[in-house]
N, C-alpha and C positions, 0 to 999 in steps of 0.2 A: 504494500500500500504506500502511495506517495503521500508524504506529509504536506498538508495544505499550507501550513505556515511557511514551510521551506520554499514553496512555489512562488510566494509573493514577497519574500525577503529581498532587499537590495543585493544585487550581485549573484543571486542564485540562478543557475542555468540548468535546463533539462536537455539531455541529449539522447538520441536513439539512432539506430541504423536506418538506411534507406528502405530496406525490405520491411522492417517493423513499421516505419512511417506509412508506407503504402497500405499495410494491413489496417492500421488505425484509421486512416482516412476512409477506406472502404467500409469498415464496420460503422463509422460515424454516419456516412450517407444512408446506410441501411437502417440505422436507428431512427434517423430523421423521417424517412419514408414510413416506417412502421408507426411512429408517433402520429404522423399526419393522418394515416388511415384510421387510427383509433379515435382521434379527435373528430374526424368526419362522420363516423358511424356510431359514436357513443352519445347517449342522452346526457345533457348537462347534469352534473351531480354536486357541484359546489359553486359558491358565489363567484369564483373566478371565471366561470363559463358565461356565455351570453344569456341574458335573461329572456325567456320566451313565453312567460306566463301572461295572463291578462293584464294589460297596463292599467295603472291607477291614474286618474286625471292629475296632471301636474308632476308625475313621478319622473318623466324622462329627463335624463341629464342633458344639459346644454350641449348640442352637437358641436358648437364652435369652441368649446373649452379645450385648451391645449392639454395633452396628456402630461402627467408629471414627468419632470426631467429625470428623476431617479425614483426607483420603487420605494414605497413607504416602508419605514423600518420600525418594528415594534420596540418596546422598551428593553427587551432582552437581546436585541441585535438582529433578530430574524426578520425576514421580509414579511410584511403584513399583507395577507392575500387579497385585500379589498382596497382599491385605490380611490373610490368615489366618496364624496362627502355624504351623499344620500345613502340610506340603507338599501340593500337589495330587497326585493319583494318575494323572497322564497318562503318566509314564514310570517305570520302575523299574530299578535297577542289577542286572546279572548278575555282573559281575566287575570288580574293581579291580586295577590294576597300579600300585604306588606305589614311587617311589624318593625317598629322603631323605638329605640330607647335613647332619647336625647338627654344629656346631662348638662343642665344650664349653668353649672359651676365650672366644670372642666372643659366644656364645649364638645366633648366626645359624643359621637353618635354610633350606636350599635344597631345593625339592621339585618333583617332576614326577609327574603322575598321569594315568592313562588309565582311563576307565570304559567298559565295554561296557554299553549300555543297550538295553532293549526298550520299545516303545511300547504302552501299554495303551489309550489313547484319543488320537485325532488331536489334535495341538497344534502351535502355532507358537512355543512357548517351552519352555525348560527352567528349572526353579527348583531350586536345590540349596543346601545349607547351607555357610556359610563364616564363620568368626569370627576377626577380626584377622589375616586373610591378605591379603597383597599379591599379587594375581593379575597376573602379568606377560605371560602369553600364554594364548590359548584357541583351540580349533578344534574343528570337528565334521565327521565323515565318515559317509556311509552305509555299508552293508555291502559295497559294491563299491569303497570307498576314495574315492568322489567327495566333494569338499568341499561343505559346506553353509554358506553365509555366515551369520555371527552379526552381525546388524545393530545390535543394542543389547546393552550389558552394563551392568547396574545393581547397586548394592550397597545393602542396607538393614540397617544394624547392629542396630536394635532387635529384629528377628526373626532376625538372623544368617543372612540369605538373600542369594543371588546370583541374578540374573535374566539369562538369555541369550535375547534375542529373535532369531528365525530368519527367514531369507528365504523359507522354504518350509515346507510342512506335513510333520510327521513322521507317517508312515502307521501305522495300527494293526497290530500284529504284526511290525513290521520292527525290525531291530537297528541301532544306531548306535554310533559311538565318539567319546566326548568326551575331549579332551586339555586339560590345564591345567598351566602352570608357575606356581610361586608361591614367595613368600618369607614367612618368619615368624621368630619368635624363641622360644627356650626360655623357658617362662613362669617367673615368680618365685613363683607360688602353688603350690598342691598339686593342680592340675587341668590337664587337657590334656597336652601334651608339655612336661615341665618339668625343671629342673635340681635335683639333690640332691647333698649332700656328706657325706663321712664322713672321719674321721681314722684313718689306718692305725697300725700298731704302732710306726712310727718317728716318730709325731707329725706326719706330713705330711697336708695337706688334699687329698683326692681328690674328683673330680667324677664323677657318673654322670648320664645322661639317662634319664628313665623316663616312663611314661604313667599317667594315670588318666582314663578317658573317660566313665564312668557318672555321670549319665545322658546329658548332652548336650555333652560336650567333645571328641568326636572331630573335630567340625567346626572346632576351633581348631588341629588338627594337619594336616589336609588337607581339601580340599573333598569333601563326601560327602552322601549321603542319610541323614541322622542320625536316623532313626526306627526303632524296634526291629523293625517288621514288614518293613522293606525289607532283607532279608537278601541277601547276595551272597558270592562267593568272593574271597579276597584273596591277591595275590602281592606280596611285599615285597622291596625291595632297600635296604640301608642302607650308606652309606659311613662308615668309622671310621678312627681312627689305629691303628697296629699294637699298641700296648700295651693296647688295649681289645678286647673281643669283644661280640657282640650276641646278643640273644635275642628271639624273637617267639613267636607262637602255635604255629607249626609248626617242625619241625626245620630247622636250617641245611642248605642243599643244597650251596652252593659258597662259597668265600672266594677272591677273585681280587685280587691286587695291581694297583693302578691305575698304568698306565705313566706315567712322568714326574711322579709325585707320591709322597708318603709316606702313601698311603691304601690301604685295603683295602675292597673291596665284598663284603658278605655278601648272598647270595641265599637266600631261604627257600622251602620247598616251598609250593605253593598250598594254601590252607586249604579246609575244608568250608564250606558255606553258613552264615553267621553274621551277627549284628547288628553295627553299627559300634561300639557301646559296649563290645563284647568284644574288639576289636582291641587289641593291646598290643605294645610293643617297649621294650627296655632296652639302653643302651650302658654298659658297666661294665668293671671289672677284678677281679671277684670270684673266689672259689674255690668249689668245688662238692663235694658228697657225692652219690653216685648209687647206685641199685640197680635191679634188674629185678623187677617184681612177679610174683606167681604167674600173672597174666594177660598177661604179656609186655609190660607198659608200662614204658618207660624213665622212671623217677621220679628227680628231682634236686632238691636244695635248694642254692640259691646264697646266699652271705653275703659280707660284707666279710672279707678274709683273716684278720683277728684275731678273728673270731667263728665260724669254721668248726667249732671244737670244740663249739659249742653247737647244732649242726644235727642231730646224730644222733637225738635224740628225735623231732623233727618228721619225719624220714625214716622212722623205725620206725612211728610212728602213722599217717602218711599211707599207707604200704604196706598196713597192716591194714585201714584204713577204705576205701581204694579197692577192694581185693579184695572186701570185704563188700558195697559198693554194687553191684559187678558182679552179685552174686547176688541182692541185694534187689530191684533194679530189673529184672532179667532182660534187661538190654541191656548190651553191652560198652561200656567207655569207647572212644569212636570215634577218638581221635587216637593217634599212635604214641608220644607222650611227654607228660609233665606236669612242668613246672618250678614250684617254689615258691621265691620270691625275697624277701629282706628288703630293704625300702627305708628308708633313714635318715629321710627326710622324707615322711610319708604321712598324709593327713587321715583316712581311714577306718581301720577295723581291718584290713580286707583287701579284695581285689577279685578276683572269680572269673574274670578273663580266661581264655578257653578255651585251655588248654595252657600258660599262663604266669600263675600266680596270684601277685599281689603282696600283701605283708604289711607291716604295721608290724613293727619288730624285736621288740617285746614279744609279738607274736602268733605268732612263729615260733621264737624263740631260747629254749632252756631249758638251764640248767646245774644239775644236781642238787646241787652243792656250795653254790650261792648262791641259787637260785630257790625260791620258796615253792611249797607245794601249790596255792595259788590261781593263781599264775603258770603252773604246769604245766597246770592245768585249762583256763586260758584258751587255751593253745596247742592242746591237744587239741580243744577245742570249736570254735575258729575254723577249724582245719583241716577238721574234720568238716563245718562249715557250707559252706566254699568248695568242698569236693569234692562235696557234694550238688548244688551249683549246676551242676556239669559236666553233670548231667542236667536238673535243674529250673532253667531259666533259659538254659542254653547250648544243649542239644540241643532242648529245647522252650522257646520264649521267649514271654512275654506279648505279645499283639498291640499293646497300648498300655499306657502307664505307669499308667493307672487300675486295671489288674490287677497292679500291682507285687507284691501279696501272693502271687501264684502263684509268683513267684521266692523272695521273702524269707520268707514264712510257711512254705513247705515246707522251705526250707533250715534255718530256725530249728527246725522240728519234727524234722528228720532229724539235726541236730547232736547232740542228746542221745542218740539211738539210736546214731549212729556212735561218739561218745565212750564210750558204755557198752560197745560191742564192743571198743574199744581198751583200756579200763580198766574191767574188770567190777566191781571193788570200790568204785567211786565212787558208786554209787546215783544215777546221772544221771537216771533216770526220776523218782526222788523229788525230786531237785533242780530238776526242771522247774517245780515249783510256785513256788519263790522266784526262779528266774531268768527265767521266762516269764509264768506265770499272774498272779502278784501285781502285777508292774509294769504289765501290760496292763490289769488290772481297775482299778488306781489311775488311770491316764490316761483310761480310757474312761468313768469316772464324771463327767467334766467335760463341760459343754455344748459346750466348744470342741474336743471330740474329732471324729472323722469316720468315716464308714463304711469298712470294709475296702476295698470297691470304690468308688472315689470319682472323679468327673470331674476331670481335670487337663488343662491345655492348654500353658501356657508353661513354660520351664525353672524359674522360681522355684516355681511350683505343684508341679512334678514333684519338685523337691528337698524340698519341705515334707512329702511323705508317706513319706520314708525315716525312719520313726519307729517308736515302740513299737507302734502299731496295725498297720502293715503287717507288721512282724517278729513281735512277741510275741503280739498278739491273733490274727494269722493262724495262728501255731503252735498257740495254745491251742484254737482251734475245730477244727483238724484232730485234735488230741488228743481233744477231746470226740467228734468223729465216730468216731474209732477206738474209743472206749469203748462205743459202741452198735452198731457193725457188726463190730467185731473186727479184729485186726491182719491176719489172713489175707485177708479180703475187701478191706480197705484196700490191702494190698500188690498184690493182683491188679488192683484198679481203677487204681492208679497205673501199673502195668505197661502196661495197655491204653491209658491216656491218653498215656504216653510213646511207645508203639509207633505210635499213630494220628497223632501230630503231630511225629514226629522230623524234625529239620532245618527245622521250620516254626514257626509261632506258634499260640497258642491263647488262648481266653478262659476265664473262670470257668465259663461254661455248658458248655464242652467237658469240663472236669473233672467236673462233676456228671453229665453224660451218660454218661461212662465208668464212674463209680462206680454209677450207677443200673443200667446194663446188667449189671454184675457182680453186684450185690445181687439183682437179679431172677433171674439165672441160678441163684442159690443158693436160690431160693424165698422171698426176702425182698422184699416189695413196698413198702418204705418209699419215700416221695417225697423222695429225697435233695435234689433241687433246691429243692423247696418248703420243706423243713426248713432247709437251710443258707442260703437267701437271707434268711431272717429274721435271720441273724447277719452276713451280708456286705453287705446293702444298706441297713441302718440303723445309725446310730451307737448306742453304748451297749449295755447289757445289762440283764436284769431282776433285781430284788430279789424273791425268792420269800418271801412272808410266810406263816409256817406256825403252826398251833396244833393242839394235841392235847387232846381232851376226850372222856372216856368211850370211849376207843379209836377215835375218829373224827378223822381228820386233815383239816384244811381248808387248802388252799394256793392263794394268789392271786399273780398276777404284775403288775408295773408297772415302768416304767423307773426305774432308780436313778441319781439325781444327788446329788452331795454338797453342792452349793450351793443353799440354799433359794430364793434370789432368782431362780434360773433357771426355776422352775416357776410359771407364772401359773395354769394350770388343769391339774391332773394328769390329767384325762380327755381333754384336747385333744391329738390327735396332732400331733407337731412335725415338719414337713418330711418326712413319709413316708407312703406309701399303706398301709403295714403297721400303722400306728397304734401303734407301739411295743409290739407283742405278739410273742412268740417261740414257736417249737416247742421246748419245754424237756424234755430227758430227766431227770426228777426221780428221783434215786436216794436210797435211805436204808437204814440198818441200825437195829436196835432192841435194847433190852435183852433181848428174848425171842429174838432171832436175830442176834447181833452179828457173825457171821462171813460171813453170806450177804446180799448186797445185793438189794434189790427195786427195780424201776423203773416209774414211771408217766409217760406222756406228757402234757404240758400243751400241747395243740395250739392255740395262740393263746388259750387259755382258762384258767380257774381249775379246780381239781379237788377232789374229796372222796373219801376212801377209808378203809376200816377197817384197823386194825393189831392190834386185840385190846385188851381192857380191862386185861390184865396188864402192858402195856408201861409201864416206868418212865421210860425216856428214849428219844429217837429222834434220830439224827444224819443230817441230809440232805446231799446232794452228796458222796457217798462218794469219798474220795481227792481231792476237789475237781477231778474230771475235767470237770465242767460249768462253762461260762463264765457263772456267775451267783453271786449272793450269797444267803445265807439269813438271814432275820430271824425269830427265834423270839419267841414271846410271853414274858411274864415267867416263867410256869411252865416253859417250855421251857429258858430260860437257867438257871433255878435247877437244873433236873435235870442239865444239861450241866456246870455249875460243880461241883455235888456229885460227879458222876462223875470229873471231872478231879482233884479234891482227894482222892478216896478210892481211885481205881483208874484212873489216867490211861492205863495201858497197855492198857486195854480198847479204846482207839482207836489207830489207826496214827499214826506221826509226821506223815504227810500230813494226816490228819483233825484232829490237834491243831493243826497250823499253820494249817489253813483256818479253824478256829474263832477263833483269835487274830486272823487277818487280817480276818475278817468283823466281829468285835465292835469292834475299834478303828476300822474304817472306818465302821460305823454310828454311832459316836460323833462322827466328823467331820461326818456329815450331820445331827447333832442328833436322831437317831431314838431313841436311848436314853441313859441317864445314864452319865457317866464311871465311876461306881461299878461298873457291870456289868463293864467291861473290867478294872478294877483287882482286883475280887474274883476274876475268872477267872485273872488273872495270878499270883495267890498260889500256884497249884499249881506254878509254875516252879521252886520250891525242890527239887522232886522230879524235874524234867525233865532228861534227860541226852543228848537227841538234838539234832543240829545244826539241822535244819529248823525245829522250833518255836522254838528259841532265836534263830535268825537273824531270824525273823519278828517275835518279841516285842521284841527289842532295837531293831530298826528303828523300830517304833512308839513304844516308850518314850522313846528318845532324840529322836524328833521332837517329843514332848511337852516334853522338856527344852528344846529349841530354842524352842518356841512361848512358853514361860513364862520365858525368860531374864531378863526385866526385872521379874519378880514375886517376892515372898517364897517362893511355893510352889516356886520353882526348886531351892532347897537341899533342901527336903523331898523333892522328886521324886528327886533324886540319892541321897538317903539311902535311899529305898525301893528303888530299883534295886540299890543296893549290898547291901542286905539279901537280895535275891533271888539276887544273883550270888555272894556271899561263900562259901557252902558249896561251890560249884562251882570257885571260885578255888582253894580249898585242895585240892580233889580233883584238879583237872586239872594244876596245877603248871606249872613252867617247863621241863620236859624235853620236847624236841621229838620225841615218840614217838607211837605209836598208828596207827590207820587214817587214811585220807585224810580222812574226815568228822570224826574226832576232832581232827586237826590244824587243820581249818577252825574247829571249835568253840573250840579253845584260843585262837586269835587273838581271836575274838569276846569271850570271857570276860576275857582279860587286858586288852584295850583298854577294855572296859566298866569294869573295876576301876580302871584309871588315870583314866578320865573321871569316875568317882565319887569320886576323891580318895583311894583306898586307899593308905595310906602305904607298906605293904610292897611293893605293886606298883610304885609310883613309884620307890622306892629300888632295887629289884631292876633295873628298867630303866635307871636312871641309872648303876648300877655297871657293867652290861654295856656301856653306851654309853661310859663312861670307858675301860674296858679295850680296847674296839674302837678308839677314837680314839687312845689313847696307847700301847698295847702290841700293837696288831695282832690282837687277839682275833677269831677267826672266829665270828661269831654264828650259831647255827642258823637256817636260812632262814625258818622259820615264826615266829620271834620277832623278826625284823628290823624289821618295820613298827612294832610296839609300841615297840621299843627306840629306833629312830631318832626317831619322833614324840615320845616322852616326853623323850628327850635334848634335843631342840630346844625343846620347850614349857617345860621347867624349866631350860634351860641358858643359856649366855652367848652373846654375839655371836660369840665365837671358835668355839663349837660350831656355830653356824649357818654360819659361813664354811667350816668344815671340810666340812660336808655339801655346800656349794656347790662346793667343790673336787672332791669325789667325783663329783658330778653331771657335772662337766666332763671327768673323766678315766676313769670306769668304762667298761669294755667289756661289762658285763652289762646288757642292756636293762631287765630287771626291777628291777635295783638303781637305775638312774637314775630310774625311776618312783617308787620308794620315797623317793628323795631329794626329788623334787618335792613329794610329799605331806607329808613330814616338815618341810620348810622352811616350809610354810604354817601350821605349828603355833606359830610364834613369837608371843610376847606383846609383843615390842618394836615399837612403832608405826613407828619409823624403818626397821627392817629389813623390816617388812611393806610399807611404801610403796616401798622400793627394789626388793623382789621383784616387786611389781606393775609397776613401771616397766621391769624387765628384759623383761617380755613384749612390749614395744614394739620390742625390739632382737632381730632374728632371729639375730644372732650369739651372743647370750647364751642365749636360749631359743628352740628351734625352733618355728616356727608350729604344728606338730602338737601341741605341749605347752602352748600358751597356754590352751586350754580346761581342761586339768587344773589349772593353777595358779589360774585364776579360780574354778573350782569348789571347790577345796580351801580357798582363802583365804576364800571366802564362807561356808564351814562354820564357820570360826573366828569366834566372837563379836566379836573385836576386828578382824576383817577384812571384815565385811559392808559397812560404810559405805565404807571405802577402796576396795574392789573396785567398788562401784557408782559411786563418784565417778570412778574411773579410766576405766571404760567410757564414762560420759557425756562426760568430758573428751576422750577420744581415739576417739570413735565413728567418725569419718570414716576414721581410720587402720585401725581394726579392720575396718570394713566393706570397705575397699579390700584389706586383707590376705586376707580370706577370700572376698571377692567375693559377687556376688548370685546365684551358682549353687551356694552351699555351705550344707549343713544345719548347719554349725558356728555360723553366725550365730544360729539359733534356740536352739541348745544354750547359747550364751553368755548370751543374754537370760534363759533359765530359770535358769541357774546363779547369776547375780548378783542376781536378784530373788526367788528362791524362799524365802530366809530372812525376808522382810519380813512383818510381822504387824499393821501399824496402818493406819488410814485415811490418815494423813499419808504413809506410804510409798506407798500405792496412788495417791494424788494425784500424788506426784512422778514415779512411773513412767509414769502416764498422760500427764502433762504433757510429759515428755521425748519419749516415742515418738510423740506427735502431730506432732512437728516433723521426724521423720527417716524415711527410707525403709528398712524392714527387709528388703525383698526376700523371700527364701524363709522368713524368720523370722516372717512375719505370723501364721501359725497358732500358732507357739510363743509369740508375744507374747500372743495371746488366752488361751492356756492359763496363762501366767504371771500375768496379771491376775486370772484366775478363781481361781488358787491363793492369791493374796494375799487376795482376798475370802473364800475358805474359811477362811484363818487368822483373819481378823477374826470370822467367824461362830463359829469354834471357841471363841474367848475368851468370846463372849457366852453360849454354851451351857454351857461346861464348866469354866471357871476356878473358879467358886464351889464347884461340886460336888467338883472335884478337890482343892481346898485343904482342904475340910471332911473328905473321906475320908482324906487323908494325915495330918491332925492326929489324927483318931480312931485310925487303925490303927498309926501309928508309936509310939503310947503303949501299944499292946497287943502281946502276943506274936504274931508273924507266923503261927504255927501255927493260929490261930483259924480254923476252917472253917465257922463258922455261915453259913447262907444267909439273905440278906435278900430281901424281896419287892420287885420292881421294877414 
């Protein structure tokens, strides 16, 4: 036998005679031919062979993906026999039996798991997910209990996979039982099975163990087939200490003291079929509020004991919304209970685990004495979102993450409907514009956007699409679909979709088929799939350029991109067979018929139509229900501006907000002069509604940020102040009025402070002084302005007092306000100290790091310190949030979004060339494009803006003359 090591040592040489060499070559060719014949005529028996079973929707591997340059290597040095990130579909799970013993003191977790499997295609291996698990025992039996020898066990950490090579073939259609014992530890981050802490009313630190598995972290808690289409039933047992109790997806069935120990074992009822990412369990010592809904679901809210008095609002709202969804979807909530639980350390806003929904404290707790209307709305909206998931996502799950929008887009669409039912006076359908449509349009105008349905493969790619496109663009195109088929038909189509795919998985095509079936049933022969695929399969959206001449409208469409340098040839289709053309439901109202909208379809084409020669103005995209922007010609903008200045209430608040958003965005792209937006904005002196003001102030203060280092900065603040001043006097400092009036009051007061209004600053400082020194209870909707102003114009002691409140308050919304307020400091030393606190999870919870970095970066004095801190401590930040976290991308965008110069762009590009950003890669591309956009904005607009401000600030603002553009 030849020694293998000797063959590959430097200087080693193998020699043989010519005759022997000829024999070896001949035998080699014979062996190759024999192997080829065996492969050709032998049925696949292991995952290395080509899979020939029935395909699962979304399972196919991207055919354009390049093969790995080197074979994957297991931890023991052997070649790992499966090279794909996705699991093969040779076996699938039917049932999991899981027993866990987490020790909340040592963080050690002992686990045992039994999986009942069925074979889809004959194989001699099982590949399953496992991440950072120490597998101590494993065995396999057939359905008769006969052991099957596992001859090889391999671990491949890069794909988080375990390989079990078998001594015999698993037969198609047969069931088997896989058993594993394992050890792991409670994680330190915010994913998987992790440890969280809170401080009780006596000041004692308490520990809880909780889970967050979406999208790919169940595999770090127990070995599993961690892909959404591989649904199974789960039976769970958890050992705990007597002072704790446990929760899971299903009700607790028994609690049995363990003989000879100070432990209790909780056993839970078996679940319905569900995906691994929806499994959840919590070990805690919380208190609970409960009630029984009208449909006999046991609904409970769990909180730390000192917060239980803040849970009643969530319980009331959840009861109303859950009962409404029963009716809306036409299917009962399928589980006997639904728990909502506040988690002290939680990365996302909430997670829809079936039957056990986990929340950030700020998304579940509300105290009417201390929490603002905005905080209250957040609670209602997040609850409505997560409860919608109990149908969209849980009952029917996307087959693969490329269709994530089927979960998140629909939940985001339904959240406004659900919140509107719970709180009818909040105008949630009107707020849809500023909460969903406008943010989605902003991101989707970047070349670094992505289609709603987009191929993803590995965990980092999956995490990267938990973004505005999947959530808010998804919701927006469903809203647009509803606008042209109607709520009743949409509802009936959704019911059919849910009914056909209950307890299973579905693709986007399944949704279109259900909606098409229903629309045709009602005599409407719209090609739903053909229409909607133009919105889901290509990134971006159209700019509809319109002109009106002698009663004739001409409308043309083309992809809208804000950065000029992204477009090499506007007529060249970019990465899509659809050629960046859309089926556009173009709606409009006119001066001749302002109350009744008309619609023309632009079916991948441009259109012309008559509206009558007596029409003075025309407003397209009525209510901004369509996911597109409108570009008027100069005459069109002149007519719109004149209308707003003379009779703005001829248009709805939604239409006024859409005009503001469109005109400011077109200026970003360099399509029109800054003077157009500024002339339009002059009407705001007469505007009294929240939606237009929210939209306008967002754009105006973005301009303030862009010109911070230029003389026009002071002029811009003066102009905004002139717009705001009459409303500041009108709206006042009394926390009264409707929900939308309270939201508007905050916007106006904070704008006045930012513009340097002396009265506003002094009023806020006085309230801050009385609060700090005499215990004044500040009205909830004034607190944000008062705290932020108090810190901005205050002393180091004022900052330290807010830091103390952050550390001691039991009102989650109050701690958030403290984080935001402390970022307003103008003291460089305090700013640097605050940033350094984010590196200490005792001082600032990891879930709050993003808030601090974002708020500090908004502060002109904090932009560079925040960027320096992230660069200096990137490895620690990356380690804290992991390569499976969307937070990485959010941090990149937060600290780079204020940059406006070529120097800044070079610094960001240079730094990130050298580091691995994991799931933040797409966010980084968007951040770089945003900086380029800011540079472009200066080139196009700074001169015009400065000139306009000089001219108009020396004139009465009531001047309504229209210029030609």
